[in-house]
mmCIF entry with sequence, helices, sheets and N, C-alpha, C, O atoms, coordinates in Angstrom:
data_MODEL
# 
_entry.id   MODEL 
# 
_entity.id                         1 
_entity.type                       polymer 
_entity.pdbx_number_of_molecules   1 
# 
_entity_poly.entity_id                      1 
_entity_poly.type                           'polypeptide(L)' 
_entity_poly.nstd_linkage                   no 
_entity_poly.nstd_monomer                   no 
_entity_poly.pdbx_seq_one_letter_code       INLPSHINVNEIELMPVTQTWNGFYIERDE 
_entity_poly.pdbx_seq_one_letter_code_can   INLPSHINVNEIELMPVTQTWNGFYIERDE 
_entity_poly.pdbx_strand_id                 A 
# 
loop_
_entity_poly_seq.entity_id 
_entity_poly_seq.num 
_entity_poly_seq.mon_id 
_entity_poly_seq.hetero 
1 1  ILE n 
1 2  ASN n 
1 3  LEU n 
1 4  PRO n 
1 5  SER n 
1 6  HIS n 
1 7  ILE n 
1 8  ASN n 
1 9  VAL n 
1 10 ASN n 
1 11 GLU n 
1 12 ILE n 
1 13 GLU n 
1 14 LEU n 
1 15 MET n 
1 16 PRO n 
1 17 VAL n 
1 18 THR n 
1 19 GLN n 
1 20 THR n 
1 21 TRP n 
1 22 ASN n 
1 23 GLY n 
1 24 PHE n 
1 25 TYR n 
1 26 ILE n 
1 27 GLU n 
1 28 ARG n 
1 29 ASP n 
1 30 GLU n 
# 
_struct_asym.id          A 
_struct_asym.entity_id   1 
# 
_struct_conf.conf_type_id            HELX_P 
_struct_conf.id                      HELX_P1 
_struct_conf.pdbx_PDB_helix_id       AA1 
_struct_conf.beg_label_comp_id       SER 
_struct_conf.beg_label_asym_id       A 
_struct_conf.beg_label_seq_id        5 
_struct_conf.pdbx_beg_PDB_ins_code   ? 
_struct_conf.end_label_comp_id       ASP 
_struct_conf.end_label_asym_id       A 
_struct_conf.end_label_seq_id        29 
_struct_conf.pdbx_end_PDB_ins_code   ? 
_struct_conf.beg_auth_comp_id        SER 
_struct_conf.beg_auth_asym_id        A 
_struct_conf.beg_auth_seq_id         5 
_struct_conf.end_auth_comp_id        ASP 
_struct_conf.end_auth_asym_id        A 
_struct_conf.end_auth_seq_id         29 
_struct_conf.pdbx_PDB_helix_class    1 
_struct_conf.details                 ? 
_struct_conf.pdbx_PDB_helix_length   25 
# 
_struct_conf_type.id          HELX_P 
_struct_conf_type.criteria    ? 
_struct_conf_type.reference   ? 
# 
loop_
_atom_site.group_PDB 
_atom_site.id 
_atom_site.type_symbol 
_atom_site.label_atom_id 
_atom_site.label_alt_id 
_atom_site.label_comp_id 
_atom_site.label_asym_id 
_atom_site.label_entity_id 
_atom_site.label_seq_id 
_atom_site.pdbx_PDB_ins_code 
_atom_site.Cartn_x 
_atom_site.Cartn_y 
_atom_site.Cartn_z 
_atom_site.occupancy 
_atom_site.B_iso_or_equiv 
_atom_site.pdbx_formal_charge 
_atom_site.auth_seq_id 
_atom_site.auth_comp_id 
_atom_site.auth_asym_id 
_atom_site.auth_atom_id 
_atom_site.pdbx_PDB_model_num 
ATOM 1   N N  . ILE A 1 1  ? -91.616  27.703 -3.575  1.00 0.00 ? 1  ILE A N  1 
ATOM 2   C CA . ILE A 1 1  ? -91.230  26.618 -4.268  1.00 0.00 ? 1  ILE A CA 1 
ATOM 3   C C  . ILE A 1 1  ? -90.443  26.912 -5.407  1.00 0.00 ? 1  ILE A C  1 
ATOM 4   O O  . ILE A 1 1  ? -90.908  27.651 -6.275  1.00 0.00 ? 1  ILE A O  1 
ATOM 5   N N  . ASN A 1 2  ? -89.075  26.327 -5.537  1.00 0.00 ? 2  ASN A N  1 
ATOM 6   C CA . ASN A 1 2  ? -88.288  26.556 -6.716  1.00 0.00 ? 2  ASN A CA 1 
ATOM 7   C C  . ASN A 1 2  ? -88.567  25.588 -7.758  1.00 0.00 ? 2  ASN A C  1 
ATOM 8   O O  . ASN A 1 2  ? -88.435  24.384 -7.537  1.00 0.00 ? 2  ASN A O  1 
ATOM 9   N N  . LEU A 1 3  ? -88.929  26.021 -8.836  1.00 0.00 ? 3  LEU A N  1 
ATOM 10  C CA . LEU A 1 3  ? -89.231  25.030 -10.016 1.00 0.00 ? 3  LEU A CA 1 
ATOM 11  C C  . LEU A 1 3  ? -88.002  24.988 -10.921 1.00 0.00 ? 3  LEU A C  1 
ATOM 12  O O  . LEU A 1 3  ? -87.389  26.033 -11.143 1.00 0.00 ? 3  LEU A O  1 
ATOM 13  N N  . PRO A 1 4  ? -87.610  23.810 -11.460 1.00 0.00 ? 4  PRO A N  1 
ATOM 14  C CA . PRO A 1 4  ? -86.585  23.684 -12.360 1.00 0.00 ? 4  PRO A CA 1 
ATOM 15  C C  . PRO A 1 4  ? -86.836  24.669 -13.652 1.00 0.00 ? 4  PRO A C  1 
ATOM 16  O O  . PRO A 1 4  ? -87.954  25.067 -13.980 1.00 0.00 ? 4  PRO A O  1 
ATOM 17  N N  . SER A 1 5  ? -85.736  24.963 -14.263 1.00 0.00 ? 5  SER A N  1 
ATOM 18  C CA . SER A 1 5  ? -85.851  25.894 -15.286 1.00 0.00 ? 5  SER A CA 1 
ATOM 19  C C  . SER A 1 5  ? -86.688  25.362 -16.552 1.00 0.00 ? 5  SER A C  1 
ATOM 20  O O  . SER A 1 5  ? -87.365  26.093 -17.275 1.00 0.00 ? 5  SER A O  1 
ATOM 21  N N  . HIS A 1 6  ? -86.534  23.962 -16.709 1.00 0.00 ? 6  HIS A N  1 
ATOM 22  C CA . HIS A 1 6  ? -87.295  23.373 -17.830 1.00 0.00 ? 6  HIS A CA 1 
ATOM 23  C C  . HIS A 1 6  ? -88.822  23.504 -17.658 1.00 0.00 ? 6  HIS A C  1 
ATOM 24  O O  . HIS A 1 6  ? -89.594  23.410 -18.613 1.00 0.00 ? 6  HIS A O  1 
ATOM 25  N N  . ILE A 1 7  ? -89.189  23.711 -16.468 1.00 0.00 ? 7  ILE A N  1 
ATOM 26  C CA . ILE A 1 7  ? -90.687  23.782 -16.144 1.00 0.00 ? 7  ILE A CA 1 
ATOM 27  C C  . ILE A 1 7  ? -91.073  25.180 -16.781 1.00 0.00 ? 7  ILE A C  1 
ATOM 28  O O  . ILE A 1 7  ? -92.013  25.246 -17.574 1.00 0.00 ? 7  ILE A O  1 
ATOM 29  N N  . ASN A 1 8  ? -90.368  26.247 -16.439 1.00 0.00 ? 8  ASN A N  1 
ATOM 30  C CA . ASN A 1 8  ? -90.689  27.539 -16.982 1.00 0.00 ? 8  ASN A CA 1 
ATOM 31  C C  . ASN A 1 8  ? -90.816  27.471 -18.556 1.00 0.00 ? 8  ASN A C  1 
ATOM 32  O O  . ASN A 1 8  ? -91.714  28.029 -19.187 1.00 0.00 ? 8  ASN A O  1 
ATOM 33  N N  . VAL A 1 9  ? -89.748  26.676 -19.136 1.00 0.00 ? 9  VAL A N  1 
ATOM 34  C CA . VAL A 1 9  ? -89.684  26.706 -20.674 1.00 0.00 ? 9  VAL A CA 1 
ATOM 35  C C  . VAL A 1 9  ? -90.969  25.951 -21.157 1.00 0.00 ? 9  VAL A C  1 
ATOM 36  O O  . VAL A 1 9  ? -91.527  26.348 -22.180 1.00 0.00 ? 9  VAL A O  1 
ATOM 37  N N  . ASN A 1 10 ? -91.416  24.977 -20.526 1.00 0.00 ? 10 ASN A N  1 
ATOM 38  C CA . ASN A 1 10 ? -92.555  24.270 -20.851 1.00 0.00 ? 10 ASN A CA 1 
ATOM 39  C C  . ASN A 1 10 ? -93.784  25.183 -20.856 1.00 0.00 ? 10 ASN A C  1 
ATOM 40  O O  . ASN A 1 10 ? -94.598  25.182 -21.779 1.00 0.00 ? 10 ASN A O  1 
ATOM 41  N N  . GLU A 1 11 ? -93.872  25.977 -19.753 1.00 0.00 ? 11 GLU A N  1 
ATOM 42  C CA . GLU A 1 11 ? -95.071  26.819 -19.653 1.00 0.00 ? 11 GLU A CA 1 
ATOM 43  C C  . GLU A 1 11 ? -95.059  27.810 -20.828 1.00 0.00 ? 11 GLU A C  1 
ATOM 44  O O  . GLU A 1 11 ? -96.103  28.119 -21.401 1.00 0.00 ? 11 GLU A O  1 
ATOM 45  N N  . ILE A 1 12 ? -93.943  28.268 -21.152 1.00 0.00 ? 12 ILE A N  1 
ATOM 46  C CA . ILE A 1 12 ? -93.771  29.265 -22.294 1.00 0.00 ? 12 ILE A CA 1 
ATOM 47  C C  . ILE A 1 12 ? -94.107  28.651 -23.520 1.00 0.00 ? 12 ILE A C  1 
ATOM 48  O O  . ILE A 1 12 ? -94.771  29.286 -24.340 1.00 0.00 ? 12 ILE A O  1 
ATOM 49  N N  . GLU A 1 13 ? -93.716  27.442 -23.762 1.00 0.00 ? 13 GLU A N  1 
ATOM 50  C CA . GLU A 1 13 ? -94.028  26.748 -25.026 1.00 0.00 ? 13 GLU A CA 1 
ATOM 51  C C  . GLU A 1 13 ? -95.518  26.307 -25.120 1.00 0.00 ? 13 GLU A C  1 
ATOM 52  O O  . GLU A 1 13 ? -96.081  26.244 -26.213 1.00 0.00 ? 13 GLU A O  1 
ATOM 53  N N  . LEU A 1 14 ? -96.122  26.012 -23.990 1.00 0.00 ? 14 LEU A N  1 
ATOM 54  C CA . LEU A 1 14 ? -97.528  25.653 -24.051 1.00 0.00 ? 14 LEU A CA 1 
ATOM 55  C C  . LEU A 1 14 ? -98.414  26.921 -24.071 1.00 0.00 ? 14 LEU A C  1 
ATOM 56  O O  . LEU A 1 14 ? -99.596  26.788 -24.386 1.00 0.00 ? 14 LEU A O  1 
ATOM 57  N N  . MET A 1 15 ? -97.937  28.108 -23.765 1.00 0.00 ? 15 MET A N  1 
ATOM 58  C CA . MET A 1 15 ? -98.851  29.302 -23.725 1.00 0.00 ? 15 MET A CA 1 
ATOM 59  C C  . MET A 1 15 ? -99.380  29.493 -25.107 1.00 0.00 ? 15 MET A C  1 
ATOM 60  O O  . MET A 1 15 ? -100.603 29.558 -25.231 1.00 0.00 ? 15 MET A O  1 
ATOM 61  N N  . PRO A 1 16 ? -98.559  29.600 -26.246 1.00 0.00 ? 16 PRO A N  1 
ATOM 62  C CA . PRO A 1 16 ? -99.184  29.842 -27.535 1.00 0.00 ? 16 PRO A CA 1 
ATOM 63  C C  . PRO A 1 16 ? -100.231 28.831 -28.013 1.00 0.00 ? 16 PRO A C  1 
ATOM 64  O O  . PRO A 1 16 ? -101.241 29.150 -28.640 1.00 0.00 ? 16 PRO A O  1 
ATOM 65  N N  . VAL A 1 17 ? -99.892  27.552 -27.652 1.00 0.00 ? 17 VAL A N  1 
ATOM 66  C CA . VAL A 1 17 ? -100.600 26.387 -27.929 1.00 0.00 ? 17 VAL A CA 1 
ATOM 67  C C  . VAL A 1 17 ? -101.998 26.558 -27.308 1.00 0.00 ? 17 VAL A C  1 
ATOM 68  O O  . VAL A 1 17 ? -102.999 26.321 -27.984 1.00 0.00 ? 17 VAL A O  1 
ATOM 69  N N  . THR A 1 18 ? -102.078 26.961 -26.050 1.00 0.00 ? 18 THR A N  1 
ATOM 70  C CA . THR A 1 18 ? -103.360 27.126 -25.370 1.00 0.00 ? 18 THR A CA 1 
ATOM 71  C C  . THR A 1 18 ? -104.157 28.299 -25.946 1.00 0.00 ? 18 THR A C  1 
ATOM 72  O O  . THR A 1 18 ? -105.384 28.243 -26.021 1.00 0.00 ? 18 THR A O  1 
ATOM 73  N N  . GLN A 1 19 ? -103.438 29.384 -26.361 1.00 0.00 ? 19 GLN A N  1 
ATOM 74  C CA . GLN A 1 19 ? -104.212 30.483 -26.900 1.00 0.00 ? 19 GLN A CA 1 
ATOM 75  C C  . GLN A 1 19 ? -104.685 30.131 -28.288 1.00 0.00 ? 19 GLN A C  1 
ATOM 76  O O  . GLN A 1 19 ? -105.704 30.676 -28.715 1.00 0.00 ? 19 GLN A O  1 
ATOM 77  N N  . THR A 1 20 ? -104.008 29.240 -29.042 1.00 0.00 ? 20 THR A N  1 
ATOM 78  C CA . THR A 1 20 ? -104.459 28.785 -30.435 1.00 0.00 ? 20 THR A CA 1 
ATOM 79  C C  . THR A 1 20 ? -105.733 27.912 -30.265 1.00 0.00 ? 20 THR A C  1 
ATOM 80  O O  . THR A 1 20 ? -106.719 28.069 -30.984 1.00 0.00 ? 20 THR A O  1 
ATOM 81  N N  . TRP A 1 21 ? -105.665 27.012 -29.306 1.00 0.00 ? 21 TRP A N  1 
ATOM 82  C CA . TRP A 1 21 ? -106.875 26.157 -29.084 1.00 0.00 ? 21 TRP A CA 1 
ATOM 83  C C  . TRP A 1 21 ? -107.979 26.920 -28.605 1.00 0.00 ? 21 TRP A C  1 
ATOM 84  O O  . TRP A 1 21 ? -109.102 26.669 -29.043 1.00 0.00 ? 21 TRP A O  1 
ATOM 85  N N  . ASN A 1 22 ? -107.787 27.912 -27.674 1.00 0.00 ? 22 ASN A N  1 
ATOM 86  C CA . ASN A 1 22 ? -108.909 28.653 -27.177 1.00 0.00 ? 22 ASN A CA 1 
ATOM 87  C C  . ASN A 1 22 ? -109.550 29.382 -28.298 1.00 0.00 ? 22 ASN A C  1 
ATOM 88  O O  . ASN A 1 22 ? -110.779 29.421 -28.365 1.00 0.00 ? 22 ASN A O  1 
ATOM 89  N N  . GLY A 1 23 ? -108.776 29.984 -29.214 1.00 0.00 ? 23 GLY A N  1 
ATOM 90  C CA . GLY A 1 23 ? -109.331 30.686 -30.428 1.00 0.00 ? 23 GLY A CA 1 
ATOM 91  C C  . GLY A 1 23 ? -110.068 29.766 -31.243 1.00 0.00 ? 23 GLY A C  1 
ATOM 92  O O  . GLY A 1 23 ? -111.126 30.154 -31.740 1.00 0.00 ? 23 GLY A O  1 
ATOM 93  N N  . PHE A 1 24 ? -109.649 28.581 -31.453 1.00 0.00 ? 24 PHE A N  1 
ATOM 94  C CA . PHE A 1 24 ? -110.285 27.603 -32.293 1.00 0.00 ? 24 PHE A CA 1 
ATOM 95  C C  . PHE A 1 24 ? -111.665 27.187 -31.654 1.00 0.00 ? 24 PHE A C  1 
ATOM 96  O O  . PHE A 1 24 ? -112.640 27.077 -32.397 1.00 0.00 ? 24 PHE A O  1 
ATOM 97  N N  . TYR A 1 25 ? -111.771 26.974 -30.428 1.00 0.00 ? 25 TYR A N  1 
ATOM 98  C CA . TYR A 1 25 ? -113.027 26.716 -29.758 1.00 0.00 ? 25 TYR A CA 1 
ATOM 99  C C  . TYR A 1 25 ? -114.034 27.930 -29.821 1.00 0.00 ? 25 TYR A C  1 
ATOM 100 O O  . TYR A 1 25 ? -115.240 27.777 -30.013 1.00 0.00 ? 25 TYR A O  1 
ATOM 101 N N  . ILE A 1 26 ? -113.433 29.122 -29.646 1.00 0.00 ? 26 ILE A N  1 
ATOM 102 C CA . ILE A 1 26 ? -114.325 30.232 -29.757 1.00 0.00 ? 26 ILE A CA 1 
ATOM 103 C C  . ILE A 1 26 ? -114.890 30.446 -31.072 1.00 0.00 ? 26 ILE A C  1 
ATOM 104 O O  . ILE A 1 26 ? -116.079 30.754 -31.142 1.00 0.00 ? 26 ILE A O  1 
ATOM 105 N N  . GLU A 1 27 ? -114.157 30.317 -32.183 1.00 0.00 ? 27 GLU A N  1 
ATOM 106 C CA . GLU A 1 27 ? -114.604 30.398 -33.510 1.00 0.00 ? 27 GLU A CA 1 
ATOM 107 C C  . GLU A 1 27 ? -115.603 29.201 -33.803 1.00 0.00 ? 27 GLU A C  1 
ATOM 108 O O  . GLU A 1 27 ? -116.504 29.347 -34.628 1.00 0.00 ? 27 GLU A O  1 
ATOM 109 N N  . ARG A 1 28 ? -115.431 28.074 -33.142 1.00 0.00 ? 28 ARG A N  1 
ATOM 110 C CA . ARG A 1 28 ? -116.282 26.922 -33.391 1.00 0.00 ? 28 ARG A CA 1 
ATOM 111 C C  . ARG A 1 28 ? -117.657 27.227 -32.590 1.00 0.00 ? 28 ARG A C  1 
ATOM 112 O O  . ARG A 1 28 ? -118.727 26.866 -33.080 1.00 0.00 ? 28 ARG A O  1 
ATOM 113 N N  . ASP A 1 29 ? -117.607 27.845 -31.448 1.00 0.00 ? 29 ASP A N  1 
ATOM 114 C CA . ASP A 1 29 ? -118.860 28.100 -30.783 1.00 0.00 ? 29 ASP A CA 1 
ATOM 115 C C  . ASP A 1 29 ? -119.695 29.055 -31.570 1.00 0.00 ? 29 ASP A C  1 
ATOM 116 O O  . ASP A 1 29 ? -120.920 28.943 -31.546 1.00 0.00 ? 29 ASP A O  1 
ATOM 117 N N  . GLU A 1 30 ? -119.053 30.068 -32.326 1.00 0.00 ? 30 GLU A N  1 
ATOM 118 C CA . GLU A 1 30 ? -119.781 31.058 -33.034 1.00 0.00 ? 30 GLU A CA 1 
ATOM 119 C C  . GLU A 1 30 ? -120.261 30.409 -34.242 1.00 0.00 ? 30 GLU A C  1 
ATOM 120 O O  . GLU A 1 30 ? -120.934 31.041 -35.056 1.00 0.00 ? 30 GLU A O  1 
# 
């Protein structure tokens, strides 16, 4: 499946956001 280039850009932009929220929840669980 060939995805449009903007899809890849969105994944790259969402990657740091996901990591930030994961770190937030991890700190909250502790």
